[in-house]
C-alpha positions as protocol buffer text, in pm:
chain_id: "A"
residue {
  index: 1
  type: MET
  ca { x: 2777 y: 10446 z: 7998 }
}
residue {
  index: 2
  type: ASN
  ca { x: 2904 y: 10515 z: 8387 }
}
residue {
  index: 3
  type: ILE
  ca { x: 3156 y: 10764 z: 8495 }
}
residue {
  index: 4
  type: GLU
  ca { x: 3483 y: 10547 z: 8511 }
}
residue {
  index: 5
  type: GLU
  ca { x: 3408 y: 10454 z: 8137 }
}
residue {
  index: 6
  type: LEU
  ca { x: 3435 y: 10852 z: 8046 }
}
residue {
  index: 7
  type: ARG
  ca { x: 3732 y: 10906 z: 8275 }
}
residue {
  index: 8
  type: GLU
  ca { x: 3919 y: 10625 z: 8022 }
}
residue {
  index: 9
  type: ILE
  ca { x: 3839 y: 10770 z: 7707 }
}
residue {
  index: 10
  type: VAL
  ca { x: 3949 y: 11092 z: 7830 }
}
residue {
  index: 11
  type: ARG
  ca { x: 4259 y: 10911 z: 7935 }
}
residue {
  index: 12
  type: LEU
  ca { x: 4257 y: 10765 z: 7598 }
}
residue {
  index: 13
  type: LEU
  ca { x: 4201 y: 11085 z: 7408 }
}
residue {
  index: 14
  type: LYS
  ca { x: 4518 y: 11273 z: 7662 }
}
residue {
  index: 15
  type: ARG
  ca { x: 4755 y: 10936 z: 7572 }
}
residue {
  index: 16
  type: GLU
  ca { x: 4680 y: 10927 z: 7229 }
}
residue {
  index: 17
  type: GLN
  ca { x: 4699 y: 11278 z: 7183 }
}
residue {
  index: 18
  type: LEU
  ca { x: 4375 y: 11347 z: 6953 }
}
residue {
  index: 19
  type: SER
  ca { x: 4160 y: 11615 z: 6942 }
}
residue {
  index: 20
  type: GLU
  ca { x: 3848 y: 11430 z: 6933 }
}
residue {
  index: 21
  type: ILE
  ca { x: 3722 y: 11086 z: 6997 }
}
residue {
  index: 22
  type: THR
  ca { x: 3368 y: 10945 z: 6938 }
}
residue {
  index: 23
  type: VAL
  ca { x: 3248 y: 10637 z: 7122 }
}
residue {
  index: 24
  type: SER
  ca { x: 2949 y: 10416 z: 7044 }
}
residue {
  index: 25
  type: ASP
  ca { x: 2793 y: 10166 z: 7325 }
}
residue {
  index: 26
  type: GLY
  ca { x: 2485 y: 10001 z: 7189 }
}
residue {
  index: 27
  type: GLU
  ca { x: 2258 y: 10296 z: 7147 }
}
residue {
  index: 28
  type: SER
  ca { x: 2477 y: 10532 z: 7334 }
}
residue {
  index: 29
  type: THR
  ca { x: 2745 y: 10774 z: 7128 }
}
residue {
  index: 30
  type: ILE
  ca { x: 2996 y: 11041 z: 7348 }
}
residue {
  index: 31
  type: THR
  ca { x: 3218 y: 11248 z: 7151 }
}
residue {
  index: 32
  type: VAL
  ca { x: 3455 y: 11389 z: 7367 }
}
residue {
  index: 33
  type: ARG
  ca { x: 3712 y: 11699 z: 7243 }
}
residue {
  index: 34
  type: GLN
  ca { x: 3992 y: 11863 z: 7349 }
}
residue {
  index: 35
  type: SER
  ca { x: 4162 y: 12262 z: 7227 }
}
residue {
  index: 36
  type: THR
  ca { x: 4446 y: 12272 z: 7083 }
}
residue {
  index: 37
  type: SER
  ca { x: 4450 y: 12629 z: 7082 }
}
residue {
  index: 38
  type: HIS
  ca { x: 4539 y: 12819 z: 7347 }
}
residue {
  index: 39
  type: ALA
  ca { x: 4620 y: 13140 z: 7241 }
}
residue {
  index: 40
  type: ALA
  ca { x: 4393 y: 13429 z: 7128 }
}
residue {
  index: 41
  type: PRO
  ca { x: 4404 y: 13673 z: 6888 }
}
residue {
  index: 42
  type: ALA
  ca { x: 4467 y: 14010 z: 7065 }
}
residue {
  index: 43
  type: ALA
  ca { x: 4179 y: 14113 z: 6916 }
}
residue {
  index: 44
  type: THR
  ca { x: 3967 y: 13896 z: 7123 }
}
residue {
  index: 45
  type: ALA
  ca { x: 3768 y: 14022 z: 7438 }
}
residue {
  index: 46
  type: PRO
  ca { x: 3620 y: 13839 z: 7734 }
}
residue {
  index: 47
  type: GLU
  ca { x: 3315 y: 13765 z: 7754 }
}
residue {
  index: 48
  type: SER
  ca { x: 3103 y: 13880 z: 8073 }
}
residue {
  index: 49
  type: PRO
  ca { x: 3066 y: 13603 z: 8348 }
}
residue {
  index: 50
  type: THR
  ca { x: 2731 y: 13647 z: 8410 }
}
residue {
  index: 51
  type: PRO
  ca { x: 2444 y: 13824 z: 8136 }
}
residue {
  index: 52
  type: GLY
  ca { x: 2407 y: 14188 z: 8242 }
}
residue {
  index: 53
  type: ALA
  ca { x: 2728 y: 14192 z: 8428 }
}
residue {
  index: 54
  type: PRO
  ca { x: 3015 y: 14419 z: 8291 }
}
residue {
  index: 55
  type: ALA
  ca { x: 3367 y: 14284 z: 8177 }
}
residue {
  index: 56
  type: ALA
  ca { x: 3666 y: 14305 z: 8344 }
}
residue {
  index: 57
  type: ALA
  ca { x: 3897 y: 14568 z: 8144 }
}
residue {
  index: 58
  type: VAL
  ca { x: 4137 y: 14366 z: 7962 }
}
residue {
  index: 59
  type: PRO
  ca { x: 4465 y: 14600 z: 7838 }
}
residue {
  index: 60
  type: ASP
  ca { x: 4601 y: 14560 z: 7520 }
}
residue {
  index: 61
  type: GLY
  ca { x: 4866 y: 14308 z: 7412 }
}
residue {
  index: 62
  type: LEU
  ca { x: 4882 y: 13931 z: 7328 }
}
residue {
  index: 63
  type: LEU
  ca { x: 4597 y: 13784 z: 7515 }
}
residue {
  index: 64
  type: LEU
  ca { x: 4619 y: 13378 z: 7691 }
}
residue {
  index: 65
  type: THR
  ca { x: 4307 y: 13277 z: 7709 }
}
residue {
  index: 66
  type: ALA
  ca { x: 4172 y: 12927 z: 7899 }
}
residue {
  index: 67
  type: PRO
  ca { x: 4117 y: 12667 z: 7639 }
}
residue {
  index: 68
  type: LEU
  ca { x: 3881 y: 12511 z: 7866 }
}
residue {
  index: 69
  type: VAL
  ca { x: 3698 y: 12516 z: 8195 }
}
residue {
  index: 70
  type: GLY
  ca { x: 3788 y: 12429 z: 8514 }
}
residue {
  index: 71
  type: THR
  ca { x: 4032 y: 12524 z: 8762 }
}
residue {
  index: 72
  type: PHE
  ca { x: 4354 y: 12776 z: 8691 }
}
residue {
  index: 73
  type: TYR
  ca { x: 4686 y: 12709 z: 8835 }
}
residue {
  index: 74
  type: ARG
  ca { x: 4994 y: 12925 z: 8791 }
}
residue {
  index: 75
  type: ARG
  ca { x: 5244 y: 12664 z: 8958 }
}
residue {
  index: 76
  type: PRO
  ca { x: 5293 y: 12310 z: 8905 }
}
residue {
  index: 77
  type: THR
  ca { x: 5225 y: 12277 z: 9338 }
}
residue {
  index: 78
  type: PRO
  ca { x: 5143 y: 12537 z: 9579 }
}
residue {
  index: 79
  type: GLU
  ca { x: 5509 y: 12498 z: 9724 }
}
residue {
  index: 80
  type: ASP
  ca { x: 5673 y: 12600 z: 9379 }
}
residue {
  index: 81
  type: ALA
  ca { x: 5725 y: 12983 z: 9235 }
}
residue {
  index: 82
  type: PRO
  ca { x: 5463 y: 13049 z: 8965 }
}
residue {
  index: 83
  type: PHE
  ca { x: 5529 y: 12939 z: 8607 }
}
residue {
  index: 84
  type: VAL
  ca { x: 5586 y: 13288 z: 8493 }
}
residue {
  index: 85
  type: GLU
  ca { x: 5629 y: 13613 z: 8626 }
}
residue {
  index: 86
  type: VAL
  ca { x: 5528 y: 14015 z: 8568 }
}
residue {
  index: 87
  type: GLY
  ca { x: 5799 y: 14089 z: 8345 }
}
residue {
  index: 88
  type: GLN
  ca { x: 5947 y: 13771 z: 8272 }
}
residue {
  index: 89
  type: SER
  ca { x: 6000 y: 13661 z: 7914 }
}
residue {
  index: 90
  type: VAL
  ca { x: 5859 y: 13401 z: 7752 }
}
residue {
  index: 91
  type: LYS
  ca { x: 5939 y: 13182 z: 7426 }
}
residue {
  index: 92
  type: PRO
  ca { x: 5657 y: 12994 z: 7194 }
}
residue {
  index: 93
  type: GLY
  ca { x: 5583 y: 12670 z: 7374 }
}
residue {
  index: 94
  type: ASP
  ca { x: 5655 y: 12780 z: 7730 }
}
residue {
  index: 95
  type: THR
  ca { x: 5412 y: 12633 z: 7988 }
}
residue {
  index: 96
  type: VAL
  ca { x: 5293 y: 12956 z: 8189 }
}
residue {
  index: 97
  type: GLY
  ca { x: 4972 y: 12753 z: 8417 }
}
residue {
  index: 98
  type: LEU
  ca { x: 4760 y: 12501 z: 8432 }
}
residue {
  index: 99
  type: ILE
  ca { x: 4398 y: 12412 z: 8431 }
}
residue {
  index: 100
  type: GLU
  ca { x: 4259 y: 12158 z: 8568 }
}
residue {
  index: 101
  type: ALA
  ca { x: 3941 y: 11970 z: 8441 }
}
residue {
  index: 102
  type: MET
  ca { x: 3792 y: 11631 z: 8604 }
}
residue {
  index: 103
  type: LYS
  ca { x: 4128 y: 11558 z: 8789 }
}
residue {
  index: 104
  type: VAL
  ca { x: 4353 y: 11592 z: 8454 }
}
residue {
  index: 105
  type: MET
  ca { x: 4576 y: 11859 z: 8485 }
}
residue {
  index: 106
  type: ASN
  ca { x: 4631 y: 12086 z: 8141 }
}
residue {
  index: 107
  type: GLU
  ca { x: 4916 y: 12260 z: 8041 }
}
residue {
  index: 108
  type: ILE
  ca { x: 4883 y: 12604 z: 7915 }
}
residue {
  index: 109
  type: LYS
  ca { x: 5114 y: 12649 z: 7687 }
}
residue {
  index: 110
  type: THR
  ca { x: 5214 y: 12998 z: 7491 }
}
residue {
  index: 111
  type: GLU
  ca { x: 5217 y: 13060 z: 7114 }
}
residue {
  index: 112
  type: SER
  ca { x: 5438 y: 13359 z: 7074 }
}
residue {
  index: 113
  type: ALA
  ca { x: 5737 y: 13531 z: 7198 }
}
residue {
  index: 114
  type: GLY
  ca { x: 5668 y: 13806 z: 7476 }
}
residue {
  index: 115
  type: ARG
  ca { x: 5691 y: 13923 z: 7849 }
}
residue {
  index: 116
  type: LEU
  ca { x: 5448 y: 13857 z: 8122 }
}
residue {
  index: 117
  type: ARG
  ca { x: 5260 y: 14233 z: 8169 }
}
residue {
  index: 118
  type: VAL
  ca { x: 4919 y: 14117 z: 8375 }
}
residue {
  index: 119
  type: VAL
  ca { x: 4822 y: 13810 z: 8507 }
}
residue {
  index: 120
  type: MET
  ca { x: 4423 y: 13807 z: 8450 }
}
residue {
  index: 121
  type: ALA
  ca { x: 4333 y: 13491 z: 8658 }
}
residue {
  index: 122
  type: GLU
  ca { x: 4376 y: 13377 z: 9012 }
}
residue {
  index: 123
  type: ASP
  ca { x: 4537 y: 13099 z: 9086 }
}
residue {
  index: 124
  type: GLY
  ca { x: 4314 y: 12849 z: 9225 }
}
residue {
  index: 125
  type: ALA
  ca { x: 3991 y: 12971 z: 9041 }
}
residue {
  index: 126
  type: PRO
  ca { x: 3731 y: 12859 z: 8850 }
}
residue {
  index: 127
  type: VAL
  ca { x: 3801 y: 13002 z: 8488 }
}
residue {
  index: 128
  type: GLU
  ca { x: 3559 y: 12964 z: 8197 }
}
residue {
  index: 129
  type: TYR
  ca { x: 3647 y: 12884 z: 7803 }
}
residue {
  index: 130
  type: GLY
  ca { x: 3806 y: 13196 z: 7657 }
}
residue {
  index: 131
  type: GLN
  ca { x: 3821 y: 13371 z: 7980 }
}
residue {
  index: 132
  type: VAL
  ca { x: 4177 y: 13611 z: 7953 }
}
residue {
  index: 133
  type: LEU
  ca { x: 4459 y: 13460 z: 8180 }
}
residue {
  index: 134
  type: PHE
  ca { x: 4781 y: 13663 z: 8072 }
}
residue {
  index: 135
  type: VAL
  ca { x: 4786 y: 13958 z: 7893 }
}
residue {
  index: 136
  type: PHE
  ca { x: 5167 y: 14009 z: 7726 }
}
residue {
  index: 137
  type: ASP
  ca { x: 5342 y: 14258 z: 7530 }
}
residue {
  index: 138
  type: PRO
  ca { x: 5526 y: 14121 z: 7209 }
}
residue {
  index: 139
  type: LEU
  ca { x: 5897 y: 14049 z: 7130 }
}
């Protein structure tokens, strides 16, 4: 299986809004999954980025974590304003950021209403699965 075939599998996954797809080609089998959950419970704490390194202090509140590994963006294009600013209220389903993974832009959406208190990830920075991106005060 070459990279173009893998890209087509990812496009199919997105286009058909599937959470998982398995493709077999002779002796090769590949399963591609995408997360459908975008928010973590308030009790979730981020893991240390490297073994032995202390985790960044995360304020209490509703945590919105990265559902996949990639590059995080707070705005749709470099010229646009961020999707959400500190102090701004959001409702369930609002887009608050993007994560680029394998040249695909994945929208990060809220699952509950809240007011943005802290942005924990830097615009244009790489993020890990489960890393806290935003902290909201519940509404």
